[in-house]
C-alpha positions as CSV (number, residue, x, y, z in Angstrom):
1,M,51.1,10.5,-28.9
2,N,50.6,14.2,-28.9
3,R,48.6,16.0,-26.2
4,F,45.7,16.8,-28.6
5,R,45.2,13.2,-29.4
6,Q,45.3,12.2,-25.7
7,V,42.6,14.7,-24.9
8,I,40.4,13.3,-27.7
9,L,40.8,9.7,-26.5
10,V,39.9,10.8,-22.9
11,I,36.7,12.5,-24.2
12,V,35.7,9.4,-26.2
13,A,36.3,7.1,-23.2
14,L,34.0,9.3,-21.1
15,L,31.3,9.3,-23.7
16,V,31.4,5.6,-23.9
17,A,31.2,5.1,-20.2
18,S,28.2,7.5,-19.9
19,C,26.3,5.3,-22.4
20,E,26.8,2.1,-20.4
21,P,23.7,0.9,-18.5
22,T,23.6,1.7,-14.8
23,A,23.0,-1.3,-12.6
24,P,20.0,-1.1,-10.4
25,P,20.6,-0.3,-6.7
26,A,21.3,-3.3,-4.6
27,P,18.8,-4.1,-1.8
28,A,19.8,-2.3,1.4
29,D,21.8,-4.4,3.9
30,I,19.6,-6.1,6.4
31,T,21.7,-5.9,9.4
32,D,19.0,-6.8,12.0
33,T,18.2,-10.5,11.4
34,Q,16.0,-10.7,14.5
35,S,13.3,-8.2,13.6
36,V,11.1,-7.2,10.7
37,T,9.2,-4.0,10.4
38,I,5.9,-4.1,8.6
39,M,3.8,-1.2,7.4
40,T,0.5,-0.7,5.5
41,F,-0.4,2.5,3.7
42,N,-3.5,3.4,1.6
43,V,-1.8,5.9,-0.6
44,E,-5.1,7.4,-1.9
45,N,-5.2,7.2,-5.7
46,L,-1.5,6.8,-6.7
47,F,-2.1,7.3,-10.4
48,D,0.1,8.3,-13.3
49,N,-1.3,10.7,-15.9
50,V,-1.3,8.2,-18.8
51,D,-4.7,6.9,-19.9
52,D,-4.8,3.2,-19.2
53,P,-7.3,1.5,-21.6
54,G,-10.0,-0.4,-19.6
55,K,-9.5,1.6,-16.5
56,D,-11.6,4.5,-15.2
57,D,-8.7,6.9,-14.7
58,K,-10.2,9.9,-16.5
59,A,-9.9,12.1,-13.4
60,Y,-6.1,11.5,-13.4
61,L,-5.1,13.2,-16.6
62,A,-3.5,16.5,-17.4
63,I,-5.9,19.3,-18.0
64,G,-5.0,19.5,-21.7
65,E,-6.4,16.0,-22.2
66,K,-9.7,16.9,-20.6
67,R,-11.0,19.5,-23.1
68,T,-12.6,17.1,-25.5
69,D,-16.4,16.8,-25.8
70,E,-16.0,13.0,-25.2
71,H,-14.2,13.5,-21.9
72,K,-16.7,16.1,-20.7
73,A,-19.6,13.8,-21.6
74,A,-18.0,11.0,-19.7
75,C,-17.5,13.2,-16.6
76,A,-21.1,14.3,-16.8
77,E,-22.2,10.8,-16.0
78,V,-20.3,10.7,-12.7
79,E,-22.9,10.9,-10.0
80,V,-20.9,12.2,-7.0
81,P,-20.3,16.0,-7.4
82,F,-16.8,15.9,-5.9
83,W,-15.7,13.1,-8.2
84,R,-17.4,14.8,-11.2
85,E,-15.4,18.0,-10.4
86,Q,-12.2,16.0,-10.2
87,C,-12.9,14.4,-13.6
88,L,-13.6,17.8,-15.2
89,S,-11.1,20.2,-13.7
90,W,-8.2,18.5,-11.8
91,D,-4.9,19.0,-13.6
92,W,-3.1,15.8,-12.9
93,S,0.1,17.2,-14.4
94,D,3.6,15.9,-14.4
95,A,4.4,18.3,-11.5
96,I,1.4,17.0,-9.5
97,V,2.4,13.4,-10.0
98,D,5.9,14.3,-8.8
99,R,4.4,16.1,-5.8
100,K,2.3,13.1,-5.0
101,L,5.2,10.6,-5.2
102,T,7.4,12.9,-3.1
103,A,4.7,13.1,-0.4
104,I,4.2,9.4,-0.3
105,A,7.9,8.7,-0.1
106,N,8.4,11.2,2.7
107,A,5.6,9.4,4.7
108,I,7.2,6.0,4.1
109,L,10.8,7.1,5.0
110,Q,9.8,8.5,8.4
111,V,9.9,4.9,9.5
112,D,13.0,3.2,10.9
113,A,15.2,6.3,10.9
114,G,14.8,7.1,7.3
115,R,15.1,3.6,5.9
116,G,11.4,2.8,5.6
117,P,9.8,-0.5,6.7
118,D,11.2,-3.8,5.7
119,I,7.9,-4.8,4.2
120,L,5.3,-2.3,2.9
121,A,1.7,-3.2,1.9
122,L,0.1,-0.6,-0.3
123,Q,-3.5,0.1,-1.5
124,E,-4.9,2.3,-4.3
125,V,-2.0,1.9,-6.7
126,E,-2.9,2.2,-10.4
127,N,-0.2,0.0,-11.9
128,I,3.2,-1.4,-11.7
129,N,4.7,1.5,-13.7
130,I,3.8,4.2,-11.1
131,L,4.9,1.9,-8.2
132,E,8.2,1.2,-9.8
133,R,8.7,4.9,-10.4
134,L,8.1,5.4,-6.7
135,R,10.6,2.7,-5.8
136,T,13.4,3.6,-8.1
137,D,13.2,7.4,-8.2
138,Y,11.9,8.3,-4.8
139,L,12.8,5.4,-2.5
140,A,16.0,4.4,-4.2
141,D,18.0,4.5,-0.9
142,A,15.6,2.3,0.8
143,G,16.8,-0.7,-1.3
144,Y,13.4,-2.3,-2.0
145,R,13.4,-5.1,-4.5
146,P,11.2,-4.9,-7.6
147,A,7.5,-4.3,-6.7
148,I,4.9,-7.0,-6.3
149,L,1.6,-6.1,-8.0
150,I,-0.8,-8.2,-9.9
151,E,-3.5,-6.4,-11.9
152,G,-7.0,-7.0,-10.4
153,Q,-10.6,-6.5,-11.5
154,D,-11.3,-3.2,-9.8
155,E,-13.1,-0.9,-12.3
156,R,-11.1,2.2,-11.3
157,G,-7.9,0.2,-11.7
158,I,-6.7,0.6,-8.1
159,D,-4.6,-2.4,-7.0
160,I,-2.9,-3.7,-3.9
161,A,0.9,-4.2,-3.8
162,F,4.0,-5.0,-1.8
163,L,7.4,-3.4,-1.5
164,S,10.0,-5.4,0.4
165,R,13.7,-5.8,1.0
166,F,13.4,-9.6,1.2
167,E,13.5,-12.1,-1.7
168,S,10.4,-13.9,-2.7
169,A,10.2,-17.5,-1.6
170,A,7.5,-18.3,-4.1
171,P,5.6,-16.5,-7.0
172,P,3.0,-14.1,-5.7
173,Q,-0.7,-14.9,-6.1
174,L,-3.8,-12.8,-6.3
175,H,-6.7,-14.7,-4.7
176,A,-10.2,-13.7,-5.8
177,I,-12.9,-13.2,-3.1
178,S,-16.1,-15.1,-3.6
179,F,-19.1,-12.9,-2.9
180,A,-22.7,-14.0,-2.8
181,D,-24.7,-13.9,-6.0
182,D,-26.6,-11.0,-4.4
183,Y,-23.9,-8.6,-5.4
184,P,-22.9,-9.3,-9.0
185,K,-22.8,-5.6,-10.0
186,R,-20.6,-4.7,-7.0
187,D,-17.7,-7.1,-7.8
188,K,-16.1,-4.6,-10.1
189,D,-15.6,-2.3,-7.1
190,T,-13.6,-4.9,-5.2
191,R,-10.0,-6.2,-5.0
192,G,-8.6,-9.7,-4.3
193,I,-6.1,-10.7,-1.7
194,L,-2.5,-10.5,-2.7
195,Q,-0.3,-13.2,-1.2
196,A,3.5,-12.9,-1.1
197,D,5.9,-15.3,0.6
198,F,9.1,-13.6,1.9
199,Q,12.4,-15.3,2.6
200,L,13.6,-13.9,6.0
201,P,17.3,-13.7,6.9
202,D,17.1,-16.5,9.4
203,G,16.0,-18.9,6.7
204,S,12.3,-18.9,7.6
205,V,9.4,-17.9,5.4
206,L,6.9,-15.2,6.3
207,T,3.6,-15.1,4.3
208,G,2.0,-11.7,3.8
209,Y,-1.5,-10.9,2.6
210,A,-2.2,-7.4,1.3
211,V,-5.9,-6.5,1.4
212,H,-8.3,-3.8,0.4
213,F,-11.7,-5.0,1.5
214,P,-15.0,-3.6,0.0
215,A,-15.7,0.0,0.9
216,P,-18.1,0.8,3.9
217,Y,-21.0,1.8,1.6
218,H,-21.1,-1.9,0.4
219,P,-23.1,-4.3,2.5
220,T,-21.4,-5.8,5.6
221,E,-21.8,-9.2,4.2
222,M,-19.2,-8.4,1.5
223,R,-16.6,-7.6,4.1
224,I,-17.5,-10.7,6.0
225,A,-16.9,-12.7,2.8
226,A,-13.5,-11.1,2.5
227,Y,-12.6,-11.9,6.1
228,D,-13.7,-15.5,5.5
229,Q,-11.6,-15.8,2.4
230,L,-8.6,-14.4,4.3
231,N,-9.0,-16.8,7.2
232,Q,-9.4,-19.7,4.8
233,L,-6.1,-18.8,3.2
234,L,-4.4,-18.7,6.6
235,G,-5.7,-22.2,7.3
236,T,-3.9,-23.5,4.2
237,L,-0.4,-22.5,5.4
238,P,2.0,-24.9,7.2
239,A,1.5,-24.8,10.9
240,E,5.1,-23.5,11.5
241,R,4.6,-20.6,9.1
242,P,4.1,-17.1,10.6
243,A,1.9,-14.8,8.6
244,F,0.4,-11.3,8.5
245,A,-2.4,-9.5,6.8
246,A,-2.1,-5.8,6.2
247,G,-4.2,-3.2,4.4
248,D,-7.4,-1.3,4.3
249,F,-10.0,-3.6,5.9
250,N,-12.7,-0.9,5.5
251,T,-14.3,-1.9,8.8
252,T,-15.5,1.2,10.5
253,S,-15.6,1.6,14.3
254,T,-19.4,1.9,14.0
255,E,-19.7,-1.4,12.1
256,D,-17.3,-3.1,14.4
257,R,-19.3,-2.0,17.4
258,K,-22.7,-3.0,15.9
259,K,-21.6,-6.2,14.3
260,D,-18.6,-7.4,16.4
261,M,-16.6,-7.7,13.2
262,L,-13.1,-8.1,14.8
263,D,-14.3,-10.3,17.6
264,R,-16.0,-12.6,15.1
265,F,-13.6,-12.6,12.1
266,A,-10.2,-11.3,13.2
267,R,-9.3,-12.0,16.8
268,P,-10.1,-15.7,16.8
269,Y,-7.5,-16.2,14.1
270,W,-5.0,-13.3,14.4
271,V,-3.4,-10.9,16.8
272,V,-4.7,-7.4,15.9
273,A,-1.6,-5.3,16.1
274,H,-3.2,-2.2,17.5
275,D,-4.7,-4.4,20.3
276,A,-1.2,-5.4,21.2
277,G,-0.1,-1.9,22.0
278,C,-0.6,1.4,20.1
279,G,-0.5,3.9,23.0
280,D,-3.3,6.5,22.6
281,C,-3.8,5.8,18.9
282,K,-7.3,7.0,17.8
283,G,-7.3,5.3,14.4
284,T,-6.0,5.7,10.9
285,N,-9.0,7.4,9.2
286,Y,-11.4,10.1,10.3
287,Y,-15.0,10.4,9.1
288,S,-15.9,14.1,9.6
289,R,-19.6,13.6,9.1
290,D,-19.9,11.5,12.2
291,D,-16.8,13.0,14.0
292,N,-15.6,9.4,14.2
293,W,-12.2,7.7,14.1
294,S,-11.7,4.1,12.7
295,F,-8.9,1.7,12.3
296,L,-9.8,1.1,8.6
297,D,-6.1,0.2,8.2
298,M,-4.9,-2.7,10.2
299,I,-2.1,-5.3,10.5
300,L,-3.1,-8.7,11.7
301,F,-0.4,-11.2,12.8
302,S,-0.5,-15.0,13.1
303,P,2.6,-16.6,14.8
304,S,3.7,-20.1,14.2
305,R,0.8,-22.5,15.2
306,D,2.9,-25.6,15.9
307,S,4.2,-26.7,19.2
308,S,7.9,-26.7,18.3
309,P,10.3,-25.4,21.0
310,D,12.2,-23.5,18.4
311,P,12.1,-19.6,18.6
312,T,9.2,-18.1,16.9
313,W,8.3,-14.7,15.5
314,Q,6.1,-12.5,17.7
315,I,4.9,-8.8,17.8
316,R,7.4,-6.7,19.6
317,E,5.8,-5.2,22.7
318,N,4.6,-1.6,22.1
319,S,6.0,-1.5,18.6
320,T,2.7,-0.7,16.9
321,H,2.3,2.9,16.0
322,I,0.7,5.4,13.5
323,A,3.2,6.9,11.2
324,N,2.0,10.5,11.0
325,Q,4.9,12.6,12.0
326,V,5.4,14.3,8.6
327,S,3.6,17.6,8.8
328,E,2.0,17.3,5.4
329,Q,0.0,14.3,6.6
330,V,-1.9,16.2,9.3
331,R,-4.6,18.9,8.9
332,D,-4.9,21.8,11.3
333,N,-7.6,19.9,13.2
334,G,-5.3,16.9,13.7
335,T,-6.9,14.6,11.2
336,P,-5.4,12.9,8.0
337,A,-4.7,15.4,5.2
338,R,-5.8,14.0,1.9
339,F,-4.0,14.9,-1.2
340,T,-5.8,17.9,-2.9
341,L,-5.5,20.0,-5.9
342,P,-4.8,22.6,-7.3
343,G,-2.0,23.0,-4.8
344,G,-1.0,19.4,-4.4
345,T,-1.1,19.6,-0.7
346,G,-1.5,16.8,1.8
347,V,-0.7,13.1,1.3
348,S,-3.6,10.7,1.9
349,D,-6.8,10.4,3.8
350,H,-5.4,7.4,5.6
351,W,-2.5,7.3,8.0
352,P,-0.1,4.3,7.8
353,I,0.2,1.9,10.7
354,V,3.4,0.1,11.5
355,M,4.4,-2.9,13.7
356,T,7.6,-4.9,14.3
357,I,7.9,-8.6,14.7
358,E,10.9,-10.2,16.4
359,R,12.4,-13.6,17.2
360,E,11.6,-14.7,20.7
């Protein structure tokens, strides 16, 4: 075989190899079988820039798609001035989507020395496509398994989701919340409760509930209904099953003080992670109008409720903390830096909260 022919065969072989599909990254090795790190993060409008039929995503389009009379007329009907301006003038370009995804990934990967948490509950995710893009393109080294997201009824299209390194022990479920008949027009501004069951390395199952309760401008009774639904779900689990609920509970410190929300609807059933030790944590969200901090974002934990002498999962002492050490997350005044345009600065108006559970 002459040299020229050898060169041609090598080139052909390389071209064929380059066309073969690349296997997805394997989940990261879980070397610590005695602990699990859990984080919740409201990522504040993680939208792609593709118009999803049936969703109110008109603010999250590239500026070139916002010049039609139809789009301008739709924006004109938005009552809140800030949201109306977003709808009309925000350029949710490819570069901005990339910037948003990068900022979120950086915030996630600050946990566990760059690995990210073992289980991550997310709120305000538009669809599985943008979440899978985050997972595969920006969090590839974290080794998360395919995302868990079930489309809900929220009119804006924001959903709740999970990323995890653990296999699913059962198909995920999205549980609808039953609100009183007094609020039929408000249902479209709510999300259900996403249940996922995770197979832990020790063979046990951990049930997680990702939540995003009705916003504070809705009546307190709607959040009470959401707590009631969550607690009913917990009551259906086997007694030996540990469980957690993580997400944006939208219970402000003012509402909690006036209505005893956590004492009535959380602490009788769960351990509130930031109660169990969060140092000098002020909260995860800051409301400037009242100069007020709140733990809108919480992780609740329920250990095994049976009387077995076997080791059980518990919150690690002093493991709960706010993940806000990425400079882009923090404004000059020390409060959460929401993602803003045109510069694409900031990350989210919520800070993530993290806890670790371990085998006793």
